[in-house]
PyMOL CGO cylinders between C-alpha atoms (Angstrom):
from pymol import cmd
from pymol.cgo import CYLINDER

trace = [
    CYLINDER, 24.96, 44.99, -9.03, 24.93, 48.80, -10.17, 0.3, 1, 1, 1, 1, 1, 1,
    CYLINDER, 24.93, 48.80, -10.17, 28.27, 51.33, -10.05, 0.3, 1, 1, 1, 1, 1, 1,
    CYLINDER, 28.27, 51.33, -10.05, 27.51, 52.78, -6.47, 0.3, 1, 1, 1, 1, 1, 1,
    CYLINDER, 27.51, 52.78, -6.47, 30.46, 51.04, -5.03, 0.3, 1, 1, 1, 1, 1, 1,
    CYLINDER, 30.46, 51.04, -5.03, 31.45, 52.88, -1.57, 0.3, 1, 1, 1, 1, 1, 1,
    CYLINDER, 31.45, 52.88, -1.57, 33.97, 51.89, 0.82, 0.3, 1, 1, 1, 1, 1, 1,
    CYLINDER, 33.97, 51.89, 0.82, 32.88, 50.73, 4.31, 0.3, 1, 1, 1, 1, 1, 1,
    CYLINDER, 32.88, 50.73, 4.31, 31.94, 54.16, 6.51, 0.3, 1, 1, 1, 1, 1, 1,
    CYLINDER, 31.94, 54.16, 6.51, 31.63, 56.37, 3.26, 0.3, 1, 1, 1, 1, 1, 1,
    CYLINDER, 31.63, 56.37, 3.26, 28.87, 58.08, 1.70, 0.3, 1, 1, 1, 1, 1, 1,
    CYLINDER, 28.87, 58.08, 1.70, 28.23, 59.97, -1.27, 0.3, 1, 1, 1, 1, 1, 1,
    CYLINDER, 28.23, 59.97, -1.27, 28.63, 63.41, 0.25, 0.3, 1, 1, 1, 1, 1, 1,
    CYLINDER, 28.63, 63.41, 0.25, 31.29, 62.39, 2.66, 0.3, 1, 1, 1, 1, 1, 1,
    CYLINDER, 31.29, 62.39, 2.66, 29.26, 62.39, 5.85, 0.3, 1, 1, 1, 1, 1, 1,
    CYLINDER, 29.26, 62.39, 5.85, 29.20, 59.37, 8.41, 0.3, 1, 1, 1, 1, 1, 1,
    CYLINDER, 29.20, 59.37, 8.41, 33.04, 58.64, 6.84, 0.3, 1, 1, 1, 1, 1, 1,
    CYLINDER, 33.04, 58.64, 6.84, 34.68, 57.47, 9.93, 0.3, 1, 1, 1, 1, 1, 1,
    CYLINDER, 34.68, 57.47, 9.93, 37.51, 54.79, 9.66, 0.3, 1, 1, 1, 1, 1, 1,
    CYLINDER, 37.51, 54.79, 9.66, 37.73, 51.86, 12.04, 0.3, 1, 1, 1, 1, 1, 1,
    CYLINDER, 37.73, 51.86, 12.04, 41.37, 52.00, 12.51, 0.3, 1, 1, 1, 1, 1, 1,
    CYLINDER, 41.37, 52.00, 12.51, 43.94, 53.90, 13.39, 0.3, 1, 1, 1, 1, 1, 1,
    CYLINDER, 43.94, 53.90, 13.39, 42.08, 55.91, 15.98, 0.3, 1, 1, 1, 1, 1, 1,
    CYLINDER, 42.08, 55.91, 15.98, 39.53, 57.63, 13.46, 0.3, 1, 1, 1, 1, 1, 1,
    CYLINDER, 39.53, 57.63, 13.46, 36.26, 56.98, 15.52, 0.3, 1, 1, 1, 1, 1, 1,
    CYLINDER, 36.26, 56.98, 15.52, 35.67, 58.02, 18.97, 0.3, 1, 1, 1, 1, 1, 1,
    CYLINDER, 35.67, 58.02, 18.97, 36.41, 54.97, 20.57, 0.3, 1, 1, 1, 1, 1, 1,
    CYLINDER, 36.41, 54.97, 20.57, 40.45, 56.11, 21.45, 0.3, 1, 1, 1, 1, 1, 1,
    CYLINDER, 40.45, 56.11, 21.45, 43.04, 55.06, 18.90, 0.3, 1, 1, 1, 1, 1, 1,
    CYLINDER, 43.04, 55.06, 18.90, 44.03, 52.05, 20.88, 0.3, 1, 1, 1, 1, 1, 1,
    CYLINDER, 44.03, 52.05, 20.88, 41.00, 49.83, 19.83, 0.3, 1, 1, 1, 1, 1, 1,
    CYLINDER, 41.00, 49.83, 19.83, 40.31, 49.42, 23.67, 0.3, 1, 1, 1, 1, 1, 1,
    CYLINDER, 40.31, 49.42, 23.67, 36.47, 49.39, 23.93, 0.3, 1, 1, 1, 1, 1, 1,
    CYLINDER, 36.47, 49.39, 23.93, 36.30, 49.58, 28.00, 0.3, 1, 1, 1, 1, 1, 1,
    CYLINDER, 36.30, 49.58, 28.00, 33.36, 50.91, 30.13, 0.3, 1, 1, 1, 1, 1, 1,
    CYLINDER, 33.36, 50.91, 30.13, 33.78, 54.55, 29.70, 0.3, 1, 1, 1, 1, 1, 1,
    CYLINDER, 33.78, 54.55, 29.70, 32.95, 54.02, 25.80, 0.3, 1, 1, 1, 1, 1, 1,
    CYLINDER, 32.95, 54.02, 25.80, 30.73, 51.09, 26.22, 0.3, 1, 1, 1, 1, 1, 1,
    CYLINDER, 30.73, 51.09, 26.22, 28.03, 54.02, 28.09, 0.3, 1, 1, 1, 1, 1, 1,
    CYLINDER, 28.03, 54.02, 28.09, 28.45, 56.62, 25.10, 0.3, 1, 1, 1, 1, 1, 1,
    CYLINDER, 28.45, 56.62, 25.10, 27.96, 53.90, 22.49, 0.3, 1, 1, 1, 1, 1, 1,
    CYLINDER, 27.96, 53.90, 22.49, 24.61, 52.63, 24.41, 0.3, 1, 1, 1, 1, 1, 1,
    CYLINDER, 24.61, 52.63, 24.41, 23.81, 55.95, 24.47, 0.3, 1, 1, 1, 1, 1, 1,
    CYLINDER, 23.81, 55.95, 24.47, 24.21, 56.90, 20.92, 0.3, 1, 1, 1, 1, 1, 1,
    CYLINDER, 24.21, 56.90, 20.92, 23.09, 53.49, 19.56, 0.3, 1, 1, 1, 1, 1, 1,
    CYLINDER, 23.09, 53.49, 19.56, 19.73, 52.45, 21.24, 0.3, 1, 1, 1, 1, 1, 1,
    CYLINDER, 19.73, 52.45, 21.24, 19.54, 48.95, 20.06, 0.3, 1, 1, 1, 1, 1, 1,
    CYLINDER, 19.54, 48.95, 20.06, 15.27, 48.86, 20.06, 0.3, 1, 1, 1, 1, 1, 1,
    CYLINDER, 15.27, 48.86, 20.06, 15.56, 52.22, 17.92, 0.3, 1, 1, 1, 1, 1, 1,
    CYLINDER, 15.56, 52.22, 17.92, 15.21, 51.31, 14.43, 0.3, 1, 1, 1, 1, 1, 1,
    CYLINDER, 15.21, 51.31, 14.43, 17.51, 52.40, 11.71, 0.3, 1, 1, 1, 1, 1, 1,
    CYLINDER, 17.51, 52.40, 11.71, 16.67, 54.18, 8.75, 0.3, 1, 1, 1, 1, 1, 1,
    CYLINDER, 16.67, 54.18, 8.75, 18.49, 52.80, 5.23, 0.3, 1, 1, 1, 1, 1, 1,
    CYLINDER, 18.49, 52.80, 5.23, 18.88, 56.37, 4.04, 0.3, 1, 1, 1, 1, 1, 1,
    CYLINDER, 18.88, 56.37, 4.04, 19.91, 59.49, 5.87, 0.3, 1, 1, 1, 1, 1, 1,
    CYLINDER, 19.91, 59.49, 5.87, 17.19, 61.11, 8.55, 0.3, 1, 1, 1, 1, 1, 1,
    CYLINDER, 17.19, 61.11, 8.55, 14.53, 62.98, 6.57, 0.3, 1, 1, 1, 1, 1, 1,
    CYLINDER, 14.53, 62.98, 6.57, 15.53, 61.42, 3.10, 0.3, 1, 1, 1, 1, 1, 1,
    CYLINDER, 15.53, 61.42, 3.10, 13.32, 58.99, 1.11, 0.3, 1, 1, 1, 1, 1, 1,
    CYLINDER, 13.32, 58.99, 1.11, 13.21, 56.68, -1.34, 0.3, 1, 1, 1, 1, 1, 1,
    CYLINDER, 13.21, 56.68, -1.34, 11.29, 57.60, -4.32, 0.3, 1, 1, 1, 1, 1, 1,
    CYLINDER, 11.29, 57.60, -4.32, 10.58, 55.30, -7.50, 0.3, 1, 1, 1, 1, 1, 1,
    CYLINDER, 10.58, 55.30, -7.50, 8.81, 55.50, -10.77, 0.3, 1, 1, 1, 1, 1, 1,
    CYLINDER, 8.81, 55.50, -10.77, 6.76, 51.99, -10.87, 0.3, 1, 1, 1, 1, 1, 1,
    CYLINDER, 6.76, 51.99, -10.87, 7.17, 49.90, -14.16, 0.3, 1, 1, 1, 1, 1, 1,
    CYLINDER, 7.17, 49.90, -14.16, 5.28, 51.19, -17.27, 0.3, 1, 1, 1, 1, 1, 1,
    CYLINDER, 5.28, 51.19, -17.27, 4.34, 54.31, -15.28, 0.3, 1, 1, 1, 1, 1, 1,
    CYLINDER, 4.34, 54.31, -15.28, 5.92, 56.63, -17.88, 0.3, 1, 1, 1, 1, 1, 1,
    CYLINDER, 5.92, 56.63, -17.88, 7.14, 58.82, -14.89, 0.3, 1, 1, 1, 1, 1, 1,
    CYLINDER, 7.14, 58.82, -14.89, 3.32, 60.05, -13.99, 0.3, 1, 1, 1, 1, 1, 1,
    CYLINDER, 3.32, 60.05, -13.99, 3.35, 58.40, -11.17, 0.3, 1, 1, 1, 1, 1, 1,
    CYLINDER, 3.35, 58.40, -11.17, 5.60, 57.83, -8.45, 0.3, 1, 1, 1, 1, 1, 1,
    CYLINDER, 5.60, 57.83, -8.45, 5.94, 55.74, -4.91, 0.3, 1, 1, 1, 1, 1, 1,
    CYLINDER, 5.94, 55.74, -4.91, 7.63, 57.06, -1.70, 0.3, 1, 1, 1, 1, 1, 1,
    CYLINDER, 7.63, 57.06, -1.70, 8.99, 54.88, 0.86, 0.3, 1, 1, 1, 1, 1, 1,
    CYLINDER, 8.99, 54.88, 0.86, 10.87, 55.21, 4.27, 0.3, 1, 1, 1, 1, 1, 1,
    CYLINDER, 10.87, 55.21, 4.27, 12.26, 51.99, 5.66, 0.3, 1, 1, 1, 1, 1, 1,
    CYLINDER, 12.26, 51.99, 5.66, 13.82, 51.03, 9.30, 0.3, 1, 1, 1, 1, 1, 1,
    CYLINDER, 13.82, 51.03, 9.30, 15.72, 48.23, 10.49, 0.3, 1, 1, 1, 1, 1, 1,
    CYLINDER, 15.72, 48.23, 10.49, 15.54, 46.66, 13.38, 0.3, 1, 1, 1, 1, 1, 1,
    CYLINDER, 15.54, 46.66, 13.38, 18.47, 44.20, 14.66, 0.3, 1, 1, 1, 1, 1, 1,
    CYLINDER, 18.47, 44.20, 14.66, 18.20, 40.89, 15.82, 0.3, 1, 1, 1, 1, 1, 1,
    CYLINDER, 18.20, 40.89, 15.82, 20.76, 41.09, 18.39, 0.3, 1, 1, 1, 1, 1, 1,
    CYLINDER, 20.76, 41.09, 18.39, 20.61, 44.13, 20.82, 0.3, 1, 1, 1, 1, 1, 1,
    CYLINDER, 20.61, 44.13, 20.82, 24.21, 43.88, 21.89, 0.3, 1, 1, 1, 1, 1, 1,
    CYLINDER, 24.21, 43.88, 21.89, 25.05, 44.24, 18.13, 0.3, 1, 1, 1, 1, 1, 1,
    CYLINDER, 25.05, 44.24, 18.13, 26.49, 48.37, 18.81, 0.3, 1, 1, 1, 1, 1, 1,
    CYLINDER, 26.49, 48.37, 18.81, 28.08, 48.04, 15.05, 0.3, 1, 1, 1, 1, 1, 1,
    CYLINDER, 28.08, 48.04, 15.05, 24.48, 47.75, 13.18, 0.3, 1, 1, 1, 1, 1, 1,
    CYLINDER, 24.48, 47.75, 13.18, 23.64, 51.26, 13.02, 0.3, 1, 1, 1, 1, 1, 1,
    CYLINDER, 23.64, 51.26, 13.02, 27.00, 51.72, 11.47, 0.3, 1, 1, 1, 1, 1, 1,
    CYLINDER, 27.00, 51.72, 11.47, 26.68, 48.79, 9.06, 0.3, 1, 1, 1, 1, 1, 1,
    CYLINDER, 26.68, 48.79, 9.06, 23.59, 50.30, 7.55, 0.3, 1, 1, 1, 1, 1, 1,
    CYLINDER, 23.59, 50.30, 7.55, 25.08, 53.76, 7.48, 0.3, 1, 1, 1, 1, 1, 1,
    CYLINDER, 25.08, 53.76, 7.48, 27.90, 52.27, 5.43, 0.3, 1, 1, 1, 1, 1, 1,
    CYLINDER, 27.90, 52.27, 5.43, 26.05, 50.54, 3.08, 0.3, 1, 1, 1, 1, 1, 1,
    CYLINDER, 26.05, 50.54, 3.08, 23.22, 53.30, 2.54, 0.3, 1, 1, 1, 1, 1, 1,
    CYLINDER, 23.22, 53.30, 2.54, 23.78, 53.48, -1.27, 0.3, 1, 1, 1, 1, 1, 1,
    CYLINDER, 23.78, 53.48, -1.27, 23.65, 49.98, -1.72, 0.3, 1, 1, 1, 1, 1, 1,
    CYLINDER, 23.65, 49.98, -1.72, 20.57, 49.53, 0.12, 0.3, 1, 1, 1, 1, 1, 1,
    CYLINDER, 20.57, 49.53, 0.12, 18.87, 52.39, -1.82, 0.3, 1, 1, 1, 1, 1, 1,
    CYLINDER, 18.87, 52.39, -1.82, 19.71, 51.01, -4.95, 0.3, 1, 1, 1, 1, 1, 1,
    CYLINDER, 19.71, 51.01, -4.95, 18.64, 47.26, -4.02, 0.3, 1, 1, 1, 1, 1, 1,
    CYLINDER, 18.64, 47.26, -4.02, 15.16, 48.99, -3.02, 0.3, 1, 1, 1, 1, 1, 1,
    CYLINDER, 15.16, 48.99, -3.02, 15.01, 50.91, -6.60, 0.3, 1, 1, 1, 1, 1, 1,
    CYLINDER, 15.01, 50.91, -6.60, 15.45, 48.18, -8.31, 0.3, 1, 1, 1, 1, 1, 1,
    CYLINDER, 15.45, 48.18, -8.31, 12.64, 45.97, -6.48, 0.3, 1, 1, 1, 1, 1, 1,
    CYLINDER, 12.64, 45.97, -6.48, 10.42, 48.64, -6.51, 0.3, 1, 1, 1, 1, 1, 1,
    CYLINDER, 10.42, 48.64, -6.51, 10.50, 49.91, -9.76, 0.3, 1, 1, 1, 1, 1, 1,
    CYLINDER, 10.50, 49.91, -9.76, 10.37, 46.24, -11.38, 0.3, 1, 1, 1, 1, 1, 1,
    CYLINDER, 10.37, 46.24, -11.38, 6.52, 46.51, -10.17, 0.3, 1, 1, 1, 1, 1, 1,
    CYLINDER, 6.52, 46.51, -10.17, 3.90, 48.10, -11.93, 0.3, 1, 1, 1, 1, 1, 1,
    CYLINDER, 3.90, 48.10, -11.93, 1.04, 50.61, -10.29, 0.3, 1, 1, 1, 1, 1, 1,
    CYLINDER, 1.04, 50.61, -10.29, -1.49, 47.91, -9.82, 0.3, 1, 1, 1, 1, 1, 1,
    CYLINDER, -1.49, 47.91, -9.82, 0.97, 45.61, -8.23, 0.3, 1, 1, 1, 1, 1, 1,
    CYLINDER, 0.97, 45.61, -8.23, 2.32, 48.34, -5.71, 0.3, 1, 1, 1, 1, 1, 1,
    CYLINDER, 2.32, 48.34, -5.71, -1.36, 48.50, -4.49, 0.3, 1, 1, 1, 1, 1, 1,
    CYLINDER, -1.36, 48.50, -4.49, -1.86, 45.38, -3.64, 0.3, 1, 1, 1, 1, 1, 1,
    CYLINDER, -1.86, 45.38, -3.64, -1.02, 44.72, 0.32, 0.3, 1, 1, 1, 1, 1, 1,
    CYLINDER, -1.02, 44.72, 0.32, 0.18, 41.19, -0.47, 0.3, 1, 1, 1, 1, 1, 1,
    CYLINDER, 0.18, 41.19, -0.47, 3.00, 42.97, -2.88, 0.3, 1, 1, 1, 1, 1, 1,
    CYLINDER, 3.00, 42.97, -2.88, 4.05, 44.73, 0.08, 0.3, 1, 1, 1, 1, 1, 1,
    CYLINDER, 4.05, 44.73, 0.08, 4.41, 42.17, 2.21, 0.3, 1, 1, 1, 1, 1, 1,
    CYLINDER, 4.41, 42.17, 2.21, 6.14, 39.97, -0.51, 0.3, 1, 1, 1, 1, 1, 1,
    CYLINDER, 6.14, 39.97, -0.51, 8.60, 43.08, -0.81, 0.3, 1, 1, 1, 1, 1, 1,
    CYLINDER, 8.60, 43.08, -0.81, 8.94, 43.53, 2.71, 0.3, 1, 1, 1, 1, 1, 1,
    CYLINDER, 8.94, 43.53, 2.71, 10.64, 39.96, 2.90, 0.3, 1, 1, 1, 1, 1, 1,
    CYLINDER, 10.64, 39.96, 2.90, 12.40, 39.96, -0.33, 0.3, 1, 1, 1, 1, 1, 1,
    CYLINDER, 12.40, 39.96, -0.33, 14.45, 43.20, 0.81, 0.3, 1, 1, 1, 1, 1, 1,
    CYLINDER, 14.45, 43.20, 0.81, 14.57, 41.97, 4.14, 0.3, 1, 1, 1, 1, 1, 1,
    CYLINDER, 14.57, 41.97, 4.14, 16.52, 38.73, 2.67, 0.3, 1, 1, 1, 1, 1, 1,
    CYLINDER, 16.52, 38.73, 2.67, 18.68, 41.15, -0.02, 0.3, 1, 1, 1, 1, 1, 1,
    CYLINDER, 18.68, 41.15, -0.02, 19.43, 43.42, 2.91, 0.3, 1, 1, 1, 1, 1, 1,
    CYLINDER, 19.43, 43.42, 2.91, 20.74, 40.83, 5.02, 0.3, 1, 1, 1, 1, 1, 1,
    CYLINDER, 20.74, 40.83, 5.02, 22.90, 39.77, 2.54, 0.3, 1, 1, 1, 1, 1, 1,
    CYLINDER, 22.90, 39.77, 2.54, 24.32, 42.99, 1.89, 0.3, 1, 1, 1, 1, 1, 1,
    CYLINDER, 24.32, 42.99, 1.89, 25.02, 43.70, 6.01, 0.3, 1, 1, 1, 1, 1, 1,
    CYLINDER, 25.02, 43.70, 6.01, 26.22, 39.88, 6.66, 0.3, 1, 1, 1, 1, 1, 1,
    CYLINDER, 26.22, 39.88, 6.66, 25.43, 37.51, 9.01, 0.3, 1, 1, 1, 1, 1, 1,
    CYLINDER, 25.43, 37.51, 9.01, 27.10, 39.08, 11.71, 0.3, 1, 1, 1, 1, 1, 1,
    CYLINDER, 27.10, 39.08, 11.71, 24.27, 42.10, 11.53, 0.3, 1, 1, 1, 1, 1, 1,
    CYLINDER, 24.27, 42.10, 11.53, 21.07, 39.87, 11.83, 0.3, 1, 1, 1, 1, 1, 1,
    CYLINDER, 21.07, 39.87, 11.83, 17.67, 41.86, 10.99, 0.3, 1, 1, 1, 1, 1, 1,
    CYLINDER, 17.67, 41.86, 10.99, 15.07, 41.01, 13.23, 0.3, 1, 1, 1, 1, 1, 1,
    CYLINDER, 15.07, 41.01, 13.23, 12.56, 43.20, 11.25, 0.3, 1, 1, 1, 1, 1, 1,
    CYLINDER, 12.56, 43.20, 11.25, 12.28, 45.26, 8.29, 0.3, 1, 1, 1, 1, 1, 1,
    CYLINDER, 12.28, 45.26, 8.29, 9.55, 48.33, 8.63, 0.3, 1, 1, 1, 1, 1, 1,
    CYLINDER, 9.55, 48.33, 8.63, 8.27, 50.03, 5.99, 0.3, 1, 1, 1, 1, 1, 1,
    CYLINDER, 8.27, 50.03, 5.99, 7.16, 53.43, 7.67, 0.3, 1, 1, 1, 1, 1, 1,
    CYLINDER, 7.16, 53.43, 7.67, 5.62, 55.16, 4.57, 0.3, 1, 1, 1, 1, 1, 1,
    CYLINDER, 5.62, 55.16, 4.57, 3.97, 53.67, 1.53, 0.3, 1, 1, 1, 1, 1, 1,
    CYLINDER, 3.97, 53.67, 1.53, 2.70, 56.55, -0.28, 0.3, 1, 1, 1, 1, 1, 1,
    CYLINDER, 2.70, 56.55, -0.28, 1.94, 56.31, -4.14, 0.3, 1, 1, 1, 1, 1, 1,
    CYLINDER, 1.94, 56.31, -4.14, 0.72, 59.32, -6.25, 0.3, 1, 1, 1, 1, 1, 1,
]
cmd.load_cgo(trace, "trace")
C-alpha cells in the first residue's frame, strides 16, 4: 500500500494539520457545533463545490507504463460529496491527500500510452478510482461523483 502513512489531517508540509480534539480547530474547545459555527462552516465548506484530491494549484503527473519516461499524463481530479450535510467531507479528503494521490498514480502508471489515449480507459479509471477513494474515505463520507477536470497526455 505504499509507505506514506500520514495521520489524520496531516500533510507532508504540515499544512492543514488541525487536530479534531482539544480545541485545535476553529470550532471552540468544547466541541459545541452551534449555529454560529454552522454558518461559518457552510461558507467555508460549500457542499456543491468540488473538492480537489491534491492541494490547490497542484496536479498529478504520471509516466505511463512502458513509456521509458518519455511520455507523461497530467491529471486533476475533484470529488463531489453525496450528502450535502457532510461538512467533514473536505477535511476527510484533505487528510488523505497523499494516499489518494498515491492510489491515483498506482492506477494510472499501470496503463500504457495507447490505453490512456482511449476514452473508454478514462471512463473505466474514473469508476475504479471512485471505488478506491471511497474505501479510503470510508462510508461516512460518500462520494457522489469523481470529476477528472484535466487529462493531458504528452
